[in-house]
CHARMM-style PDB file with segment names, atoms N, HN, CA, C and O in Angstrom:
ATOM      1  N   MET     1      28.573   6.721 -14.147  1.00  0.00      PROA
ATOM      2  CA  MET     1      27.428   6.180 -14.465  1.00  0.00      PROA
ATOM      3  C   MET     1      26.385   6.896 -13.749  1.00  0.00      PROA
ATOM      4  O   MET     1      26.551   7.286 -12.593  1.00  0.00      PROA
ATOM      5  N   ARG     2      25.149   7.105 -14.509  1.00  0.00      PROA
ATOM      6  HN  ARG     2      25.014   6.789 -15.448  1.00  0.00      PROA
ATOM      7  CA  ARG     2      24.104   8.522 -14.350  1.00  0.00      PROA
ATOM      8  C   ARG     2      22.959   7.362 -13.347  1.00  0.00      PROA
ATOM      9  O   ARG     2      22.697   6.161 -13.413  1.00  0.00      PROA
ATOM     10  N   TRP     3      22.475   8.630 -12.368  1.00  0.00      PROA
ATOM     11  HN  TRP     3      22.687   9.606 -12.314  1.00  0.00      PROA
ATOM     12  CA  TRP     3      21.791   8.026 -11.636  1.00  0.00      PROA
ATOM     13  C   TRP     3      20.529   7.878 -12.103  1.00  0.00      PROA
ATOM     14  O   TRP     3      20.373   9.049 -12.448  1.00  0.00      PROA
ATOM     15  N   ILE     4      18.961   7.073 -12.534  1.00  0.00      PROA
ATOM     16  HN  ILE     4      19.087   6.122 -12.254  1.00  0.00      PROA
ATOM     17  CA  ILE     4      18.130   7.281 -12.615  1.00  0.00      PROA
ATOM     18  C   ILE     4      16.951   7.355 -11.938  1.00  0.00      PROA
ATOM     19  O   ILE     4      16.695   6.425 -11.173  1.00  0.00      PROA
ATOM     20  N   ASP     5      16.031   8.418 -12.066  1.00  0.00      PROA
ATOM     21  HN  ASP     5      16.239   9.174 -12.687  1.00  0.00      PROA
ATOM     22  CA  ASP     5      15.047   8.168 -10.958  1.00  0.00      PROA
ATOM     23  C   ASP     5      13.954   7.512 -11.901  1.00  0.00      PROA
ATOM     24  O   ASP     5      13.699   7.838 -13.060  1.00  0.00      PROA
ATOM     25  N   TYR     6      13.435   6.631 -11.229  1.00  0.00      PROA
ATOM     26  HN  TYR     6      13.641   6.367 -10.287  1.00  0.00      PROA
ATOM     27  CA  TYR     6      12.376   5.339 -11.737  1.00  0.00      PROA
ATOM     28  C   TYR     6      10.699   5.988 -11.428  1.00  0.00      PROA
ATOM     29  O   TYR     6       9.619   5.604 -11.876  1.00  0.00      PROA
ATOM     30  N   ASN     7      10.986   6.951 -10.613  1.00  0.00      PROA
ATOM     31  HN  ASN     7      11.863   7.264 -10.248  1.00  0.00      PROA
ATOM     32  CA  ASN     7       9.861   7.561 -10.075  1.00  0.00      PROA
ATOM     33  C   ASN     7       8.907   8.715 -10.660  1.00  0.00      PROA
ATOM     34  O   ASN     7       8.251   9.586 -10.088  1.00  0.00      PROA
ATOM     35  N   MET     8       9.098   8.358 -12.158  1.00  0.00      PROA
ATOM     36  HN  MET     8       9.631   7.651 -12.622  1.00  0.00      PROA
ATOM     37  CA  MET     8       8.856   9.309 -13.204  1.00  0.00      PROA
ATOM     38  C   MET     8       7.367   8.877 -13.850  1.00  0.00      PROA
ATOM     39  O   MET     8       6.910   7.737 -13.938  1.00  0.00      PROA
ATOM     40  N   ASP     9       6.848   9.946 -14.209  1.00  0.00      PROA
ATOM     41  HN  ASP     9       7.219  10.872 -14.138  1.00  0.00      PROA
ATOM     42  CA  ASP     9       5.634   9.782 -15.562  1.00  0.00      PROA
ATOM     43  C   ASP     9       5.972   9.273 -16.499  1.00  0.00      PROA
ATOM     44  O   ASP     9       7.055   8.758 -16.774  1.00  0.00      PROA
ATOM     45  N   LYS    10       4.765   9.414 -17.253  1.00  0.00      PROA
ATOM     46  HN  LYS    10       3.885   9.832 -17.029  1.00  0.00      PROA
ATOM     47  CA  LYS    10       4.962   9.130 -18.924  1.00  0.00      PROA
ATOM     48  C   LYS    10       5.708  10.268 -19.383  1.00  0.00      PROA
ATOM     49  O   LYS    10       6.580   9.986 -20.204  1.00  0.00      PROA
ATOM     50  N   ASN    11       5.565  11.827 -18.984  1.00  0.00      PROA
ATOM     51  HN  ASN    11       4.856  12.056 -18.317  1.00  0.00      PROA
ATOM     52  CA  ASN    11       6.366  12.865 -19.665  1.00  0.00      PROA
ATOM     53  C   ASN    11       7.676  13.367 -18.898  1.00  0.00      PROA
ATOM     54  O   ASN    11       8.114  14.508 -18.748  1.00  0.00      PROA
ATOM     55  N   ASN    12       8.215  11.965 -18.406  1.00  0.00      PROA
ATOM     56  HN  ASN    12       7.859  11.039 -18.527  1.00  0.00      PROA
ATOM     57  CA  ASN    12       9.578  12.376 -17.561  1.00  0.00      PROA
ATOM     58  C   ASN    12       9.357  13.340 -16.509  1.00  0.00      PROA
ATOM     59  O   ASN    12      10.224  14.211 -16.448  1.00  0.00      PROA
ATOM     60  N   LYS    13       8.304  13.419 -15.561  1.00  0.00      PROA
ATOM     61  HN  LYS    13       7.600  12.711 -15.611  1.00  0.00      PROA
ATOM     62  CA  LYS    13       8.299  14.324 -14.592  1.00  0.00      PROA
ATOM     63  C   LYS    13       7.879  13.348 -13.150  1.00  0.00      PROA
ATOM     64  O   LYS    13       6.981  12.508 -13.087  1.00  0.00      PROA
ATOM     65  N   ARG    14       8.626  13.673 -12.296  1.00  0.00      PROA
ATOM     66  HN  ARG    14       9.356  14.355 -12.347  1.00  0.00      PROA
ATOM     67  CA  ARG    14       8.259  13.118 -10.690  1.00  0.00      PROA
ATOM     68  C   ARG    14       7.139  12.808 -10.898  1.00  0.00      PROA
ATOM     69  O   ARG    14       6.635  13.381 -11.864  1.00  0.00      PROA
ATOM     70  N   ILE    15       6.209  11.759 -10.104  1.00  0.00      PROA
ATOM     71  HN  ILE    15       6.619  11.294  -9.320  1.00  0.00      PROA
ATOM     72  CA  ILE    15       4.990  11.597  -9.060  1.00  0.00      PROA
ATOM     73  C   ILE    15       5.287  12.189  -8.121  1.00  0.00      PROA
ATOM     74  O   ILE    15       6.261  12.138  -7.370  1.00  0.00      PROA
ATOM     75  N   ASP    16       3.847  13.164  -8.183  1.00  0.00      PROA
ATOM     76  HN  ASP    16       3.056  13.206  -8.793  1.00  0.00      PROA
ATOM     77  CA  ASP    16       3.923  13.952  -7.226  1.00  0.00      PROA
ATOM     78  C   ASP    16       2.247  13.533  -6.576  1.00  0.00      PROA
ATOM     79  O   ASP    16       1.254  13.911  -7.197  1.00  0.00      PROA
ATOM     80  N   CYS    17       2.123  12.739  -5.300  1.00  0.00      PROA
ATOM     81  HN  CYS    17       2.930  12.432  -4.795  1.00  0.00      PROA
ATOM     82  CA  CYS    17       0.904  11.994  -4.474  1.00  0.00      PROA
ATOM     83  C   CYS    17      -0.129  13.371  -4.357  1.00  0.00      PROA
ATOM     84  O   CYS    17      -1.345  13.268  -4.519  1.00  0.00      PROA
ATOM     85  N   PHE    18       0.399  14.375  -4.121  1.00  0.00      PROA
ATOM     86  HN  PHE    18       1.387  14.459  -3.989  1.00  0.00      PROA
ATOM     87  CA  PHE    18       0.082  15.406  -3.118  1.00  0.00      PROA
ATOM     88  C   PHE    18      -0.610  16.179  -4.286  1.00  0.00      PROA
ATOM     89  O   PHE    18      -1.085  17.225  -3.845  1.00  0.00      PROA
ATOM     90  N   LYS    19      -0.848  16.013  -5.720  1.00  0.00      PROA
ATOM     91  HN  LYS    19      -0.463  15.163  -6.079  1.00  0.00      PROA
ATOM     92  CA  LYS    19      -1.375  16.539  -6.714  1.00  0.00      PROA
ATOM     93  C   LYS    19      -2.391  15.605  -7.496  1.00  0.00      PROA
ATOM     94  O   LYS    19      -3.177  15.831  -8.416  1.00  0.00      PROA
ATOM     95  N   CYS    20      -2.059  14.435  -6.751  1.00  0.00      PROA
ATOM     96  HN  CYS    20      -1.421  14.251  -6.004  1.00  0.00      PROA
ATOM     97  CA  CYS    20      -3.314  13.530  -7.603  1.00  0.00      PROA
ATOM     98  C   CYS    20      -4.525  13.259  -6.929  1.00  0.00      PROA
ATOM     99  O   CYS    20      -4.682  13.077  -5.722  1.00  0.00      PROA
ATOM    100  N   LYS    21      -5.801  13.248  -8.306  1.00  0.00      PROA
ATOM    101  HN  LYS    21      -5.673  13.396  -9.287  1.00  0.00      PROA
ATOM    102  CA  LYS    21      -6.760  12.830  -6.916  1.00  0.00      PROA
ATOM    103  C   LYS    21      -7.161  12.338  -6.393  1.00  0.00      PROA
ATOM    104  O   LYS    21      -8.062  12.635  -5.609  1.00  0.00      PROA
ATOM    105  N   HSD    22      -6.415  10.830  -6.687  1.00  0.00      PROA
ATOM    106  HN  HSD    22      -5.683  10.589  -7.324  1.00  0.00      PROA
ATOM    107  CA  HSD    22      -6.522   9.647  -5.404  1.00  0.00      PROA
ATOM    108  C   HSD    22      -5.783   9.511  -4.279  1.00  0.00      PROA
ATOM    109  O   HSD    22      -5.849   8.617  -3.435  1.00  0.00      PROA
ATOM    110  N   TYR    23      -4.889  10.704  -4.335  1.00  0.00      PROA
ATOM    111  HN  TYR    23      -4.836  11.430  -5.021  1.00  0.00      PROA
ATOM    112  CA  TYR    23      -4.077  10.891  -2.626  1.00  0.00      PROA
ATOM    113  C   TYR    23      -5.394  11.517  -1.873  1.00  0.00      PROA
ATOM    114  O   TYR    23      -6.267  12.291  -2.265  1.00  0.00      PROA
ATOM    115  N   TYR    24      -5.114  10.709  -0.359  1.00  0.00      PROA
ATOM    116  HN  TYR    24      -4.405  10.080  -0.040  1.00  0.00      PROA
ATOM    117  CA  TYR    24      -5.844  11.290   0.607  1.00  0.00      PROA
ATOM    118  C   TYR    24      -4.923  10.998   2.000  1.00  0.00      PROA
ATOM    119  O   TYR    24      -4.064  10.151   2.245  1.00  0.00      PROA
ATOM    120  N   VAL    25      -5.500  12.079   2.778  1.00  0.00      PROA
ATOM    121  HN  VAL    25      -6.199  12.767   2.579  1.00  0.00      PROA
ATOM    122  CA  VAL    25      -4.663  11.934   4.633  1.00  0.00      PROA
ATOM    123  C   VAL    25      -6.085  11.352   5.062  1.00  0.00      PROA
ATOM    124  O   VAL    25      -7.274  11.624   4.898  1.00  0.00      PROA
ATOM    125  N   THR    26      -5.177  10.255   5.799  1.00  0.00      PROA
ATOM    126  HN  THR    26      -4.211  10.034   5.932  1.00  0.00      PROA
ATOM    127  CA  THR    26      -5.953   9.387   6.889  1.00  0.00      PROA
ATOM    128  C   THR    26      -6.010  10.111   8.201  1.00  0.00      PROA
ATOM    129  O   THR    26      -5.268  11.049   8.494  1.00  0.00      PROA
ATOM    130  N   TRP    27      -7.080   9.537   9.078  1.00  0.00      PROA
ATOM    131  HN  TRP    27      -7.682   8.775   8.840  1.00  0.00      PROA
ATOM    132  CA  TRP    27      -7.415   9.705  10.267  1.00  0.00      PROA
ATOM    133  C   TRP    27      -6.503   8.744  11.044  1.00  0.00      PROA
ATOM    134  O   TRP    27      -6.606   8.877  12.263  1.00  0.00      PROA
ATOM    135  N   ASP    28      -5.467   7.629  10.550  1.00  0.00      PROA
ATOM    136  HN  ASP    28      -5.382   7.522   9.560  1.00  0.00      PROA
ATOM    137  CA  ASP    28      -4.897   6.818  11.200  1.00  0.00      PROA
ATOM    138  C   ASP    28      -3.516   7.128  11.444  1.00  0.00      PROA
ATOM    139  O   ASP    28      -2.750   7.148  10.481  1.00  0.00      PROA
ATOM    140  N   LYS    29      -3.018   7.415  12.809  1.00  0.00      PROA
ATOM    141  HN  LYS    29      -3.641   7.398  13.592  1.00  0.00      PROA
ATOM    142  CA  LYS    29      -1.766   8.043  12.869  1.00  0.00      PROA
ATOM    143  C   LYS    29      -0.761   7.306  12.456  1.00  0.00      PROA
ATOM    144  O   LYS    29       0.259   7.847  12.028  1.00  0.00      PROA
ATOM    145  N   ASN    30      -0.921   5.677  12.531  1.00  0.00      PROA
ATOM    146  HN  ASN    30      -1.750   5.238  12.878  1.00  0.00      PROA
ATOM    147  CA  ASN    30      -0.291   5.061  11.970  1.00  0.00      PROA
ATOM    148  C   ASN    30       0.291   4.749  10.678  1.00  0.00      PROA
ATOM    149  O   ASN    30       1.482   4.496  10.498  1.00  0.00      PROA
ATOM    150  N   PHE    31      -0.818   4.788   9.583  1.00  0.00      PROA
ATOM    151  HN  PHE    31      -1.786   4.994   9.729  1.00  0.00      PROA
ATOM    152  CA  PHE    31      -0.735   4.763   8.359  1.00  0.00      PROA
ATOM    153  C   PHE    31      -1.232   6.292   7.573  1.00  0.00      PROA
ATOM    154  O   PHE    31      -2.115   6.220   6.719  1.00  0.00      PROA
ATOM    155  N   PRO    32      -0.751   7.355   7.840  1.00  0.00      PROA
ATOM    156  CA  PRO    32      -1.284   8.540   7.557  1.00  0.00      PROA
ATOM    157  C   PRO    32      -1.484   9.195   6.183  1.00  0.00      PROA
ATOM    158  O   PRO    32      -1.860  10.338   5.922  1.00  0.00      PROA
ATOM    159  N   ARG    33      -1.081   8.021   5.239  1.00  0.00      PROA
ATOM    160  HN  ARG    33      -0.775   7.093   5.451  1.00  0.00      PROA
ATOM    161  CA  ARG    33      -1.230   8.674   3.795  1.00  0.00      PROA
ATOM    162  C   ARG    33      -2.061   7.633   3.160  1.00  0.00      PROA
ATOM    163  O   ARG    33      -2.207   6.508   3.639  1.00  0.00      PROA
ATOM    164  N   GLY    34      -2.651   8.088   1.962  1.00  0.00      PROA
ATOM    165  HN  GLY    34      -2.533   9.002   1.573  1.00  0.00      PROA
ATOM    166  CA  GLY    34      -3.426   7.025   1.599  1.00  0.00      PROA
ATOM    167  C   GLY    34      -4.080   6.920  -0.017  1.00  0.00      PROA
ATOM    168  O   GLY    34      -4.706   7.918  -0.372  1.00  0.00      PROA
ATOM    169  N   CYS    35      -3.988   5.925  -0.884  1.00  0.00      PROA
ATOM    170  HN  CYS    35      -3.479   5.114  -0.596  1.00  0.00      PROA
ATOM    171  CA  CYS    35      -4.423   6.181  -2.288  1.00  0.00      PROA
ATOM    172  C   CYS    35      -5.737   5.308  -2.344  1.00  0.00      PROA
ATOM    173  O   CYS    35      -5.794   4.159  -1.907  1.00  0.00      PROA
ATOM    174  N   ARG    36      -6.980   6.110  -3.040  1.00  0.00      PROA
ATOM    175  HN  ARG    36      -6.934   7.044  -3.395  1.00  0.00      PROA
ATOM    176  CA  ARG    36      -7.744   5.654  -3.346  1.00  0.00      PROA
ATOM    177  C   ARG    36      -8.025   4.710  -4.126  1.00  0.00      PROA
ATOM    178  O   ARG    36      -8.786   3.784  -3.847  1.00  0.00      PROA
ATOM    179  N   ALA    37      -7.139   4.941  -5.696  1.00  0.00      PROA
ATOM    180  HN  ALA    37      -6.521   5.693  -5.923  1.00  0.00      PROA
ATOM    181  CA  ALA    37      -7.563   4.402  -6.923  1.00  0.00      PROA
ATOM    182  C   ALA    37      -6.846   2.804  -6.182  1.00  0.00      PROA
ATOM    183  O   ALA    37      -7.380   1.765  -6.571  1.00  0.00      PROA
ATOM    184  N   ILE    38      -5.585   2.675  -5.073  1.00  0.00      PROA
ATOM    185  HN  ILE    38      -5.152   3.519  -4.757  1.00  0.00      PROA
ATOM    186  CA  ILE    38      -5.133   1.251  -5.004  1.00  0.00      PROA
ATOM    187  C   ILE    38      -5.763   0.474  -3.798  1.00  0.00      PROA
ATOM    188  O   ILE    38      -5.941  -0.739  -3.690  1.00  0.00      PROA
ATOM    189  N   GLY    39      -6.045   1.450  -2.950  1.00  0.00      PROA
ATOM    190  HN  GLY    39      -5.900   2.436  -3.038  1.00  0.00      PROA
ATOM    191  CA  GLY    39      -6.688   1.085  -1.722  1.00  0.00      PROA
ATOM    192  C   GLY    39      -5.914   1.204  -0.448  1.00  0.00      PROA
ATOM    193  O   GLY    39      -6.262   0.846   0.678  1.00  0.00      PROA
ATOM    194  N   PHE    40      -4.636   1.854  -0.885  1.00  0.00      PROA
ATOM    195  HN  PHE    40      -4.353   2.144  -1.799  1.00  0.00      PROA
ATOM    196  CA  PHE    40      -3.481   1.598  -0.064  1.00  0.00      PROA
ATOM    197  C   PHE    40      -3.726   2.771   1.333  1.00  0.00      PROA
ATOM    198  O   PHE    40      -4.511   3.716   1.247  1.00  0.00      PROA
ATOM    199  N   LYS    41      -3.097   2.548   2.272  1.00  0.00      PROA
ATOM    200  HN  LYS    41      -2.460   1.780   2.342  1.00  0.00      PROA
ATOM    201  CA  LYS    41      -3.190   3.515   3.511  1.00  0.00      PROA
ATOM    202  C   LYS    41      -1.403   2.952   4.046  1.00  0.00      PROA
ATOM    203  O   LYS    41      -1.012   1.792   4.174  1.00  0.00      PROA
ATOM    204  N   GLY    42      -0.709   4.097   4.241  1.00  0.00      PROA
ATOM    205  HN  GLY    42      -1.027   5.039   4.137  1.00  0.00      PROA
ATOM    206  CA  GLY    42       1.021   3.538   4.822  1.00  0.00      PROA
ATOM    207  C   GLY    42       1.346   4.851   5.463  1.00  0.00      PROA
ATOM    208  O   GLY    42       0.637   5.835   5.675  1.00  0.00      PROA
ATOM    209  N   LYS    43       2.909   4.544   5.774  1.00  0.00      PROA
ATOM    210  HN  LYS    43       3.485   3.745   5.601  1.00  0.00      PROA
ATOM    211  CA  LYS    43       3.299   5.545   6.255  1.00  0.00      PROA
ATOM    212  C   LYS    43       4.280   6.629   5.239  1.00  0.00      PROA
ATOM    213  O   LYS    43       4.759   7.749   5.417  1.00  0.00      PROA
ATOM    214  N   MET    44       4.286   5.479   3.913  1.00  0.00      PROA
ATOM    215  HN  MET    44       3.896   4.570   3.768  1.00  0.00      PROA
ATOM    216  CA  MET    44       5.415   6.539   2.830  1.00  0.00      PROA
ATOM    217  C   MET    44       4.436   6.853   2.190  1.00  0.00      PROA
ATOM    218  O   MET    44       3.273   6.502   2.389  1.00  0.00      PROA
ATOM    219  N   ILE    45       4.990   7.772   1.099  1.00  0.00      PROA
ATOM    220  HN  ILE    45       5.935   8.057   0.937  1.00  0.00      PROA
ATOM    221  CA  ILE    45       3.912   8.676  -0.031  1.00  0.00      PROA
ATOM    222  C   ILE    45       3.373   6.598  -1.111  1.00  0.00      PROA
ATOM    223  O   ILE    45       4.026   5.563  -1.241  1.00  0.00      PROA
ATOM    224  N   PRO    46       2.200   6.938  -1.494  1.00  0.00      PROA
ATOM    225  CA  PRO    46       1.704   5.982  -2.399  1.00  0.00      PROA
ATOM    226  C   PRO    46       2.487   5.510  -3.531  1.00  0.00      PROA
ATOM    227  O   PRO    46       2.762   4.344  -3.817  1.00  0.00      PROA
ATOM    228  N   SER    47       2.873   6.813  -4.263  1.00  0.00      PROA
ATOM    229  HN  SER    47       2.650   7.759  -4.031  1.00  0.00      PROA
ATOM    230  CA  SER    47       3.643   6.413  -5.413  1.00  0.00      PROA
ATOM    231  C   SER    47       5.320   5.655  -5.147  1.00  0.00      PROA
ATOM    232  O   SER    47       5.946   4.827  -5.809  1.00  0.00      PROA
ATOM    233  N   ILE    48       5.589   6.287  -4.051  1.00  0.00      PROA
ATOM    234  HN  ILE    48       5.080   6.959  -3.514  1.00  0.00      PROA
ATOM    235  CA  ILE    48       7.655   5.301  -3.624  1.00  0.00      PROA
ATOM    236  C   ILE    48       6.806   4.543  -3.080  1.00  0.00      PROA
ATOM    237  O   ILE    48       7.392   3.577  -3.569  1.00  0.00      PROA
ATOM    238  N   ALA    49       5.566   3.840  -2.254  1.00  0.00      PROA
ATOM    239  HN  ALA    49       5.090   4.624  -1.856  1.00  0.00      PROA
ATOM    240  CA  ALA    49       5.525   2.214  -2.062  1.00  0.00      PROA
ATOM    241  C   ALA    49       5.367   1.253  -3.085  1.00  0.00      PROA
ATOM    242  O   ALA    49       5.837   0.116  -3.128  1.00  0.00      PROA
ATOM    243  N   VAL    50       4.466   1.992  -4.121  1.00  0.00      PROA
ATOM    244  HN  VAL    50       4.084   2.916  -4.086  1.00  0.00      PROA
ATOM    245  CA  VAL    50       4.137   1.125  -5.726  1.00  0.00      PROA
ATOM    246  C   VAL    50       5.479   1.159  -6.156  1.00  0.00      PROA
ATOM    247  O   VAL    50       5.905   0.110  -6.640  1.00  0.00      PROA
ATOM    248  N   LEU    51       6.169   2.034  -6.098  1.00  0.00      PROA
ATOM    249  HN  LEU    51       5.823   2.886  -5.705  1.00  0.00      PROA
ATOM    250  CA  LEU    51       7.887   1.590  -7.043  1.00  0.00      PROA
ATOM    251  C   LEU    51       8.324   0.813  -6.345  1.00  0.00      PROA
ATOM    252  O   LEU    51       8.513  -0.330  -6.763  1.00  0.00      PROA
ATOM    253  N   ARG    52       8.654   1.197  -4.945  1.00  0.00      PROA
ATOM    254  HN  ARG    52       8.501   2.125  -4.606  1.00  0.00      PROA
ATOM    255  CA  ARG    52       9.071  -0.310  -4.239  1.00  0.00      PROA
ATOM    256  C   ARG    52       8.624  -1.650  -4.619  1.00  0.00      PROA
ATOM    257  O   ARG    52       9.275  -2.554  -5.142  1.00  0.00      PROA
ATOM    258  N   THR    53       7.217  -1.612  -4.209  1.00  0.00      PROA
ATOM    259  HN  THR    53       6.688  -0.878  -3.784  1.00  0.00      PROA
ATOM    260  CA  THR    53       6.641  -3.256  -4.503  1.00  0.00      PROA
ATOM    261  C   THR    53       6.770  -3.728  -5.811  1.00  0.00      PROA
ATOM    262  O   THR    53       7.136  -4.890  -5.984  1.00  0.00      PROA
ATOM    263  N   THR    54       6.513  -2.966  -6.798  1.00  0.00      PROA
ATOM    264  HN  THR    54       6.216  -2.021  -6.657  1.00  0.00      PROA
ATOM    265  CA  THR    54       6.230  -3.302  -8.520  1.00  0.00      PROA
ATOM    266  C   THR    54       7.678  -3.228  -9.215  1.00  0.00      PROA
ATOM    267  O   THR    54       8.228  -4.083  -9.909  1.00  0.00      PROA
ATOM    268  N   GLY    55       8.186  -1.819  -8.786  1.00  0.00      PROA
ATOM    269  HN  GLY    55       7.739  -1.124  -8.222  1.00  0.00      PROA
ATOM    270  CA  GLY    55       9.540  -1.807  -9.719  1.00  0.00      PROA
ATOM    271  C   GLY    55       9.309  -1.103 -10.830  1.00  0.00      PROA
ATOM    272  O   GLY    55      10.199  -1.039 -11.677  1.00  0.00      PROA
ATOM    273  N   ILE    56       7.829  -0.320 -11.062  1.00  0.00      PROA
ATOM    274  HN  ILE    56       7.106  -0.372 -10.373  1.00  0.00      PROA
ATOM    275  CA  ILE    56       7.466   0.444 -11.948  1.00  0.00      PROA
ATOM    276  C   ILE    56       6.830   1.599 -11.664  1.00  0.00      PROA
ATOM    277  O   ILE    56       6.091   1.472 -10.688  1.00  0.00      PROA
ATOM    278  N   PRO    57       6.831   2.560 -12.090  1.00  0.00      PROA
ATOM    279  CA  PRO    57       5.936   3.882 -11.930  1.00  0.00      PROA
ATOM    280  C   PRO    57       4.524   3.711 -11.444  1.00  0.00      PROA
ATOM    281  O   PRO    57       3.787   2.838 -11.902  1.00  0.00      PROA
ATOM    282  N   CYS    58       4.155   4.568 -10.499  1.00  0.00      PROA
ATOM    283  HN  CYS    58       4.754   5.277 -10.127  1.00  0.00      PROA
ATOM    284  CA  CYS    58       2.336   4.176 -10.272  1.00  0.00      PROA
ATOM    285  C   CYS    58       1.380   4.742 -11.839  1.00  0.00      PROA
ATOM    286  O   CYS    58       1.488   5.811 -12.439  1.00  0.00      PROA
ATOM    287  N   GLN    59       0.724   3.879 -12.057  1.00  0.00      PROA
ATOM    288  HN  GLN    59       0.635   3.010 -11.570  1.00  0.00      PROA
ATOM    289  CA  GLN    59       0.235   4.022 -12.904  1.00  0.00      PROA
ATOM    290  C   GLN    59      -0.762   4.644 -13.445  1.00  0.00      PROA
ATOM    291  O   GLN    59      -0.985   5.016 -14.596  1.00  0.00      PROA
ATOM    292  N   PHE    60      -1.526   4.731 -12.141  1.00  0.00      PROA
ATOM    293  HN  PHE    60      -1.344   4.428 -11.206  1.00  0.00      PROA
ATOM    294  CA  PHE    60      -2.832   5.529 -11.664  1.00  0.00      PROA
ATOM    295  C   PHE    60      -2.574   6.835 -11.338  1.00  0.00      PROA
ATOM    296  O   PHE    60      -3.450   7.449 -10.729  1.00  0.00      PROA
ATOM    297  N   PHE    61      -1.685   7.308 -11.585  1.00  0.00      PROA
ATOM    298  HN  PHE    61      -0.974   6.809 -12.081  1.00  0.00      PROA
ATOM    299  CA  PHE    61      -1.549   9.109 -11.362  1.00  0.00      PROA
ATOM    300  C   PHE    61      -2.582   9.679 -12.602  1.00  0.00      PROA
ATOM    301  O   PHE    61      -2.621   9.465 -13.814  1.00  0.00      PROA
ATOM    302  N   SER    62      -3.660  10.787 -11.368  1.00  0.00      PROA
ATOM    303  HN  SER    62      -3.629  10.961 -10.384  1.00  0.00      PROA
ATOM    304  CA  SER    62      -4.306  11.333 -12.477  1.00  0.00      PROA
ATOM    305  C   SER    62      -4.362  12.952 -11.556  1.00  0.00      PROA
ATOM    306  O   SER    62      -4.586  13.069 -10.351  1.00  0.00      PROA
ATOM    307  N   LYS    63      -4.113  13.972 -12.457  1.00  0.00      PROA
ATOM    308  HN  LYS    63      -3.931  13.877 -13.435  1.00  0.00      PROA
ATOM    309  CA  LYS    63      -3.795  15.245 -12.125  1.00  0.00      PROA
ATOM    310  C   LYS    63      -5.047  15.904 -11.406  1.00  0.00      PROA
ATOM    311  O   LYS    63      -6.017  16.042 -12.151  1.00  0.00      PROA
ATOM    312  N   LYS    64      -5.184  16.272 -10.296  1.00  0.00      PROA
ATOM    313  HN  LYS    64      -4.396  16.160  -9.691  1.00  0.00      PROA
ATOM    314  CA  LYS    64      -6.121  16.839  -9.622  1.00  0.00      PROA
ATOM    315  C   LYS    64      -7.038  18.228 -10.818  1.00  0.00      PROA
ATOM    316  O   LYS    64      -6.575  18.957 -11.695  1.00  0.00      PROA
ATOM    317  N   GLU    65      -8.224  18.086 -10.357  1.00  0.00      PROA
ATOM    318  HN  GLU    65      -8.600  17.494  -9.645  1.00  0.00      PROA
ATOM    319  CA  GLU    65      -8.951  19.140 -10.857  1.00  0.00      PROA
ATOM    320  C   GLU    65      -9.051  20.688 -10.093  1.00  0.00      PROA
ATOM    321  O   GLU    65      -9.332  20.760  -8.897  1.00  0.00      PROA
ATOM    322  N   LYS    66      -8.800  21.857 -10.888  1.00  0.00      PROA
ATOM    323  HN  LYS    66      -8.571  21.799 -11.860  1.00  0.00      PROA
ATOM    324  CA  LYS    66      -8.705  23.060 -10.381  1.00  0.00      PROA
ATOM    325  C   LYS    66     -10.122  23.495  -9.897  1.00  0.00      PROA
ATOM    326  O   LYS    66     -11.148  23.435 -10.574  1.00  0.00      PROA
ATOM    327  N   LYS    67     -10.004  23.974  -8.520  1.00  0.00      PROA
ATOM    328  HN  LYS    67      -9.170  24.023  -7.969  1.00  0.00      PROA
ATOM    329  CA  LYS    67     -11.630  24.738  -8.216  1.00  0.00      PROA
ATOM    330  C   LYS    67     -11.745  25.793  -8.726  1.00  0.00      PROA
ATOM    331  OT1 LYS    67     -12.794  26.427  -8.605  1.00  0.00      PROA
TER     332      LYS     67
END
C-alpha cells in the first residue's frame, strides 16, 4: 500500500504556508502561526490544521508575489 499525502495543492505540490500571502507570524507566543484567509491562529502550520479539521487540503493558498 502506498502512502498518500493529502496536503497537496491542485498541481500535486505540497502546500507551503511560508510561501502563501495569507500566512503570518503572530506576537502571541501560545499561538505563533496564523492565516488571514481563514482567520486562524494556532501552534501548528495552518495548512496542516485545515487538513486535520476538514480532511481536504487548504483551498486558500495563494503564492506570495516577489517584491
